[in-house]
N, C-alpha and C positions, 0 to 999 in steps of 0.2 A: 313460265312456259305455258302456252295454251295448247288445247287440243280441239279437234273438230268432233262434234257429237251431233246427233239428231235430237230435236226437241223431245221426242218420245223417250229417248234414252235417259233423260234427267227427271222424267215424271215417274214418281212412285205410284201415285193414284190420281185418277181423274174423278172428280165429284160432279155428277151429271144427273139432274132431275128433269131432263127434257121429256117431252111427249105427253105429259100429264099436268093438269092444273089441280092443285089440292083444294079441298073444301076450305072456304074462307070464313073467318069469324071476325067479330068486331074488336077483339083484344086477345092477347096471348103471345105467342112467339112471332116476332117480326119476320115477314117474308121479303127478302131482299130482291128487288127487281133492278133492271139495268139503270134506272135513274138514281139509284143509291150508290153507284160506282162513278168515280171520276179520277182521271189521271192527275188532277190537281190536289187530290187528298190521299193521305196514306191509307185511311180506313174507310169502310163502308159508312155512308151517311144515313144513320138510323132515322134522322128527322124527316127523311123523304119517304119513309115507309107508309103505305096506305092500306096494306093488307096484312092479316095475321092468321095464324093457324093455331088450333087448340092443342093441348098436350097429347091427346091420343093421335091426332094427325101427325104431330111432330115426331112422336116416338115410333109410329108404325107405318106411316105412308111413304116417307122418303126412303130412297134406296141407299143413299150415302150421306154422311154428316161431315161438317166442317170441323177443323181443328186449328189451334193456334199456328200461325205462320203459313196457312194455306193462302194461295193467291187466287183471287177471283178475276174473271175475264169475261167481258160481255161478248156475245157471239151473234146477236141479231139486232138490227136497227142501228144503234150507235155502237159500232164495232170497236173493240180494243180499249174500252174503259176498264179500269182495274183498281184493285184495292187488296190490302193484305189483312188477314184476320189478326186482331190485336191480342186476344186472350182466348179463354175458353168461350166459344160462341154460344149464344142462346138465341140464335136465329137460323133460318134456313134459306136456301137459294131457290128462286123460282126458275122457270124455263128461261132460256136465253142467256144464262150465266153458267160458265164452267168454273169449277174450282180445281186447282192443281196443288197437290202435295208433292213436293220435290224430294229426290234422293239427296239427303243431307251430306252424304259422303262425296257427292259430285257438285252440288250447287248450294250456295247459301241462299235461303229463301228471300231475304231482302234484295240480294243481287238479282235473283230471278224476277222480282217485281220491277226493278229498274230496267232490266233487259227487255221485259215485255212492254215497257213504256217507251223504249227507245224508238227513234224514227226509223232505224234500220229494221227492227222487228215489225213495226206497224206497216212498213212498206212490203215486207214479206207477207203479212196477213192480207193487205190490200190486193196483192197479186193473186190471192187464192180465194177471194170472196165470191160468193154466188150473188148475182144481182137480179132478183126477180121483183117481187113486190117490195121487199125490204132486203137490204144487204144482210148477208149472213156468212158465217164461217163454221165449218164442222171440224170436229176433232180429227177426223181422217185426213183433212186437208192441212192441219197444223202439224201433225206428228212428224212429217218429213223435213221440216225446216232445219237446215244445217246451221249450227252455232259454233262460233269460236269461243271456247270456254277457258278463261285463265285459271290458275291454281286457286284452290279454296282460300288460301291466305290473301291473295290479291283480290279475289271477289269480296272478301270480308272488309278489307281496307277501303275499297272503292265504295261499297254499299254503305258502310258506316259513316263515311264522310257525307255522302248524299243524304243519308237518314238524319244526321244531325241538323242539316239545313231544313229538311222537310218537317222535322219535329218543331223547330222554331217557327216555321210558317204556320203549322197547325195551332201552336200556342197563340200566335198573333191573331189568327182568325177567331179563336175562342174569345180572346180579349176584345176584339172589335165587335163580335156578336153581343157580348155582355154590355159593352159601352152603348151600343145601339139600343138595347132593351132598356137600359137605365135612362137614356135620352128620351125614348118614347114614353116611358113611365112619367118622367118629369114633365114632359110636354102635356100629357093627359091631365096630370095633377094641377098644373098652373093655368092651362088654357081651356080645358074641356070640363073637368069636374068642378 
């Protein structure tokens, strides 16, 4: 049996570092930006990181920190890109990304990720975006989205099936990346070096 809830009712905490740009350094803790999120990947793509913050900035500058199973969601430019935090994170989120920690007694975090990637949810977001110089969505515009939420058991079953497929896709992507690197290395060895 499902029930109707508002999006804000399932959010335990919103992780928002909007409004300020941290001091950047050449190495340290990766600073995730919108380009590191993708609806075609489960996790943030750390290889796309171009900015880092030092330990002092990481520990004192940010208002909130990410935890395992938080869902990231892009709010400016390329709207509605998302990813889930795989383990204890050692990175921070920049402006234009919101993190959501969900009430686990109401929603299974993996289900929340797939819900936020659904065409239905993205249509809800699209209808609430502000379109000035860049598209953007604010938390205040997201919080009132009405959701039909199935039972936790049903959420878990649905999300775990989708998750198994996505993990296989992630594994295949890693294998393809490795094979491409090997191919490029062999090409350089035989034809360039």
